[in-house]
Every structure is written in C-alpha cells, then in structure tokens.
ROMARPA-859199 format. One record per residue: residue number from 1; x negated, y negated, z of N, C-alpha, C, O in turn. Coordinates in Angstrom, 1 decimal, decimal comma, padded with zeros to 4 digits. Layout:
+-----+--------+--------+--------+--------+--------+--------+--------+--------+--------+--------+--------+--------+
|  nr |   n.xx |   n.yy |   n.zz |  ca.xx |  ca.yy |  ca.zz |   c.xx |   c.yy |   c.zz |   o.xx |   o.yy |   o.zz |
+-----+--------+--------+--------+--------+--------+--------+--------+--------+--------+--------+--------+--------+
| NUM |      X |      Y |      Z |      X |      Y |      Z |      X |      Y |      Z |      X |      Y |      Z |
...
+-----+--------+--------+--------+--------+--------+--------+--------+--------+--------+--------+--------+--------+
//
This chain:
+-----+--------+--------+--------+--------+--------+--------+--------+--------+--------+--------+--------+--------+
|  nr |   n.xx |   n.yy |   n.zz |  ca.xx |  ca.yy |  ca.zz |   c.xx |   c.yy |   c.zz |   o.xx |   o.yy |   o.zz |
+-----+--------+--------+--------+--------+--------+--------+--------+--------+--------+--------+--------+--------+
|   1 | -017,8 | -087,1 |  205,1 | -017,4 | -088,0 |  204,1 | -016,2 | -087,4 |  203,3 | -016,3 | -086,2 |  203,1 |
|   2 | -015,3 | -088,1 |  203,0 | -014,1 | -087,6 |  202,3 | -014,5 | -087,2 |  200,9 | -015,2 | -087,9 |  200,2 |
|   3 | -014,0 | -086,0 |  200,5 | -014,3 | -085,6 |  199,1 | -013,3 | -086,1 |  198,1 | -013,6 | -086,3 |  197,0 |
|   4 | -012,1 | -086,3 |  198,6 | -011,0 | -086,8 |  197,7 | -011,2 | -088,3 |  197,4 | -012,3 | -088,8 |  197,8 |
|   5 | -010,3 | -088,9 |  196,7 | -010,5 | -090,2 |  196,2 | -010,2 | -091,3 |  197,3 | -010,1 | -092,5 |  197,0 |
|   6 | -010,1 | -090,9 |  198,6 | -009,8 | -091,8 |  199,7 | -011,1 | -092,7 |  199,9 | -012,2 | -092,3 |  199,7 |
|   7 | -010,8 | -093,9 |  200,4 | -011,9 | -094,8 |  200,7 | -012,5 | -094,4 |  202,1 | -011,7 | -093,9 |  203,0 |
|   8 | -013,8 | -094,5 |  202,3 | -014,4 | -094,2 |  203,5 | -014,0 | -095,2 |  204,6 | -013,9 | -096,4 |  204,3 |
|   9 | -013,9 | -094,7 |  205,8 | -013,6 | -095,6 |  206,9 | -014,8 | -096,3 |  207,4 | -015,9 | -095,9 |  207,0 |
|  10 | -014,6 | -097,4 |  208,1 | -015,8 | -098,1 |  208,6 | -016,7 | -097,3 |  209,6 | -017,9 | -097,5 |  209,6 |
|  11 | -016,1 | -096,4 |  210,3 | -016,8 | -095,5 |  211,2 | -017,7 | -094,6 |  210,4 | -018,9 | -094,4 |  210,7 |
|  12 | -017,2 | -094,0 |  209,3 | -018,0 | -093,2 |  208,4 | -019,2 | -094,0 |  207,8 | -020,3 | -093,5 |  207,7 |
|  13 | -018,9 | -095,2 |  207,3 | -019,9 | -096,1 |  206,8 | -021,0 | -096,4 |  207,8 | -022,2 | -096,5 |  207,5 |
|  14 | -020,6 | -096,7 |  209,0 | -021,5 | -097,0 |  210,1 | -022,4 | -095,8 |  210,4 | -023,6 | -096,0 |  210,5 |
|  15 | -021,8 | -094,6 |  210,5 | -022,6 | -093,4 |  210,8 | -023,6 | -093,2 |  209,7 | -024,8 | -092,9 |  209,9 |
|  16 | -023,1 | -093,3 |  208,4 | -024,0 | -093,1 |  207,3 | -025,1 | -094,1 |  207,2 | -026,3 | -093,7 |  207,0 |
|  17 | -024,8 | -095,3 |  207,5 | -025,9 | -096,4 |  207,5 | -026,9 | -096,1 |  208,6 | -028,1 | -096,3 |  208,4 |
|  18 | -026,5 | -095,7 |  209,8 | -027,4 | -095,5 |  210,9 | -028,3 | -094,2 |  210,6 | -029,5 | -094,2 |  210,9 |
|  19 | -027,7 | -093,2 |  209,9 | -028,5 | -092,1 |  209,6 | -029,6 | -092,4 |  208,5 | -030,7 | -092,0 |  208,6 |
|  20 | -029,2 | -093,2 |  207,5 | -030,1 | -093,6 |  206,5 | -031,2 | -094,5 |  207,1 | -032,4 | -094,4 |  206,8 |
|  21 | -030,8 | -095,4 |  208,0 | -031,8 | -096,3 |  208,7 | -032,8 | -095,5 |  209,5 | -034,0 | -095,7 |  209,5 |
|  22 | -032,3 | -094,5 |  210,2 | -033,2 | -093,6 |  211,0 | -034,1 | -092,8 |  210,1 | -035,3 | -092,7 |  210,4 |
|  23 | -033,6 | -092,4 |  208,9 | -034,5 | -091,6 |  208,0 | -035,6 | -092,5 |  207,4 | -036,7 | -092,1 |  207,3 |
|  24 | -035,2 | -093,8 |  207,1 | -036,2 | -094,7 |  206,6 | -037,2 | -095,1 |  207,7 | -038,4 | -095,1 |  207,3 |
|  25 | -036,8 | -095,2 |  208,9 | -037,8 | -095,5 |  210,0 | -038,7 | -094,3 |  210,2 | -039,9 | -094,6 |  210,4 |
|  26 | -038,2 | -093,1 |  210,2 | -039,1 | -092,0 |  210,3 | -040,0 | -091,8 |  209,2 | -041,2 | -091,5 |  209,4 |
|  27 | -039,6 | -092,1 |  208,0 | -040,4 | -092,0 |  206,8 | -041,5 | -093,1 |  206,8 | -042,7 | -092,8 |  206,5 |
|  28 | -041,2 | -094,3 |  207,3 | -042,2 | -095,3 |  207,4 | -043,2 | -095,0 |  208,5 | -044,4 | -095,2 |  208,3 |
|  29 | -042,8 | -094,4 |  209,6 | -043,7 | -094,0 |  210,7 | -044,6 | -092,9 |  210,2 | -045,9 | -093,0 |  210,4 |
|  30 | -044,1 | -091,9 |  209,5 | -045,0 | -090,9 |  209,0 | -046,0 | -091,4 |  207,9 | -047,1 | -091,0 |  207,9 |
|  31 | -045,5 | -092,3 |  207,1 | -046,4 | -092,9 |  206,1 | -047,5 | -093,7 |  206,7 | -048,7 | -093,5 |  206,3 |
|  32 | -047,2 | -094,5 |  207,7 | -048,2 | -095,3 |  208,4 | -049,2 | -094,4 |  209,2 | -050,4 | -094,6 |  209,2 |
|  33 | -048,6 | -093,4 |  209,9 | -049,4 | -092,6 |  210,8 | -050,3 | -091,6 |  210,0 | -051,5 | -091,5 |  210,4 |
|  34 | -049,8 | -090,9 |  209,0 | -050,6 | -089,9 |  208,4 | -051,2 | -090,3 |  207,1 | -052,4 | -090,0 |  206,8 |
|  35 | -050,5 | -091,0 |  206,3 | -051,1 | -091,5 |  205,0 | -052,0 | -092,6 |  205,2 | -052,9 | -092,9 |  204,3 |
|  36 | -051,9 | -093,4 |  206,2 | -052,8 | -094,5 |  206,5 | -054,3 | -094,0 |  206,7 | -055,2 | -094,7 |  206,4 |
|  37 | -054,4 | -092,8 |  207,2 | -055,8 | -092,3 |  207,3 | -056,5 | -092,1 |  206,0 | -057,7 | -092,3 |  205,9 |
|  38 | -055,7 | -091,7 |  205,0 | -056,3 | -091,4 |  203,7 | -056,5 | -092,7 |  202,9 | -057,4 | -092,8 |  202,1 |
|  39 | -055,8 | -093,7 |  203,3 | -055,9 | -095,0 |  202,6 | -056,9 | -096,0 |  203,3 | -057,0 | -097,1 |  202,9 |
|  40 | -057,5 | -095,5 |  204,4 | -058,4 | -096,4 |  205,2 | -059,6 | -096,7 |  204,3 | -059,9 | -096,1 |  203,3 |
|  41 | -060,3 | -097,8 |  204,8 | -061,4 | -098,3 |  204,0 | -062,7 | -097,5 |  204,2 | -063,7 | -097,8 |  203,6 |
|  42 | -062,6 | -096,4 |  204,9 | -063,8 | -095,5 |  205,1 | -064,6 | -095,9 |  206,4 | -065,6 | -095,2 |  206,6 |
|  43 | -064,1 | -096,9 |  207,1 | -064,8 | -097,2 |  208,4 | -064,5 | -096,1 |  209,4 | -063,5 | -095,5 |  209,4 |
|  44 | -065,5 | -095,9 |  210,2 | -065,3 | -094,9 |  211,3 | -064,3 | -095,4 |  212,3 | -064,0 | -096,6 |  212,4 |
|  45 | -063,6 | -094,5 |  212,9 | -062,6 | -094,8 |  213,9 | -063,2 | -095,6 |  215,0 | -064,2 | -095,3 |  215,6 |
|  46 | -062,5 | -096,8 |  215,3 | -063,0 | -097,6 |  216,4 | -064,0 | -098,6 |  216,0 | -064,6 | -099,4 |  216,8 |
|  47 | -064,4 | -098,7 |  214,7 | -065,4 | -099,6 |  214,3 | -064,8 | -101,0 |  214,3 | -063,6 | -101,2 |  214,2 |
|  48 | -065,6 | -102,0 |  214,5 | -065,1 | -103,4 |  214,6 | -064,9 | -103,9 |  213,2 | -065,7 | -103,8 |  212,3 |
|  49 | -063,7 | -104,5 |  213,1 | -063,4 | -105,1 |  211,8 | -064,0 | -106,5 |  211,6 | -064,2 | -107,0 |  210,5 |
|  50 | -064,2 | -107,2 |  212,8 | -064,7 | -108,5 |  212,8 | -065,9 | -108,6 |  213,7 | -065,9 | -108,0 |  214,8 |
|  51 | -066,9 | -109,4 |  213,3 | -068,0 | -109,7 |  214,2 | -068,0 | -111,1 |  214,5 | -067,9 | -112,0 |  213,6 |
|  52 | -068,2 | -111,4 |  215,8 | -068,3 | -112,8 |  216,2 | -069,7 | -113,3 |  216,1 | -070,7 | -112,7 |  216,7 |
|  53 | -069,9 | -114,3 |  215,2 | -071,3 | -114,8 |  215,0 | -071,6 | -115,9 |  216,0 | -072,7 | -116,0 |  216,5 |
|  54 | -070,6 | -116,8 |  216,3 | -070,8 | -117,9 |  217,2 | -069,5 | -118,3 |  217,9 | -068,4 | -118,0 |  217,3 |
|  55 | -069,6 | -118,9 |  219,1 | -068,5 | -119,3 |  219,8 | -068,7 | -120,7 |  220,2 | -069,7 | -121,1 |  220,8 |
|  56 | -067,7 | -121,6 |  219,9 | -067,8 | -123,0 |  220,3 | -066,7 | -123,4 |  221,2 | -065,5 | -123,4 |  220,8 |
|  57 | -066,9 | -123,7 |  222,5 | -065,9 | -124,1 |  223,4 | -065,3 | -125,4 |  223,0 | -066,1 | -126,4 |  223,0 |
|  58 | -064,0 | -125,5 |  222,8 | -063,4 | -126,8 |  222,5 | -062,8 | -127,5 |  223,8 | -063,0 | -128,7 |  224,0 |
|  59 | -062,2 | -126,7 |  224,6 | -061,6 | -127,1 |  225,9 | -061,8 | -126,0 |  226,9 | -062,3 | -124,9 |  226,5 |
|  60 | -061,5 | -126,2 |  228,1 | -061,7 | -125,1 |  229,1 | -061,0 | -123,8 |  228,7 | -061,5 | -122,7 |  229,0 |
|  61 | -059,8 | -123,9 |  228,0 | -059,1 | -122,7 |  227,7 | -059,0 | -122,4 |  226,2 | -058,3 | -121,5 |  225,8 |
|  62 | -059,8 | -123,1 |  225,4 | -059,8 | -122,9 |  224,0 | -061,2 | -122,8 |  223,4 | -062,1 | -123,5 |  223,9 |
|  63 | -061,3 | -121,9 |  222,5 | -062,7 | -121,8 |  221,8 | -062,5 | -121,5 |  220,4 | -061,4 | -121,1 |  219,9 |
|  64 | -063,5 | -121,9 |  219,6 | -063,5 | -121,6 |  218,2 | -064,5 | -120,5 |  217,9 | -065,7 | -120,7 |  218,2 |
|  65 | -064,1 | -119,4 |  217,3 | -064,9 | -118,3 |  217,0 | -065,3 | -118,3 |  215,5 | -064,4 | -118,4 |  214,7 |
|  66 | -066,5 | -118,1 |  215,2 | -067,0 | -118,0 |  213,8 | -067,5 | -116,6 |  213,6 | -068,0 | -116,3 |  212,5 |
+-----+--------+--------+--------+--------+--------+--------+--------+--------+--------+--------+--------+--------+
//
C-alpha cells in the first residue's frame, strides 16, 4: 500500500479486499468449528435432535412426519 498521499490502485484494493475476505472466512470457520463446541446445548455428539413420533403417507413419494 502506498505510504504517501497517492490514491491506491484498483489492483491494490482488490488484493486487500481478497485478503480481508480470506481472513473473515478463516475466522468464521474457526469460530464455528471450535467455539461451537462450547456453545452446544450439552447434547452428546451424534444425539438425535428430532424424534419422529408418527409418519403419515400422503402420496407414494410424499409423507408427513410428526
């Protein structure tokens, strides 16, 4: 990046934008991957979040799950 009072070129702005975008993506990945474990609801890993109580077939390829 130019230190003097010159305006930055579009190439410099593009590189800076891509670097910042990459840093944000990496930070989001780390937050979801590692911090998500601490913010979990306490369920054991692989536990079912939903339980199917009943299944009602509507058509041959469609069903309603309760």
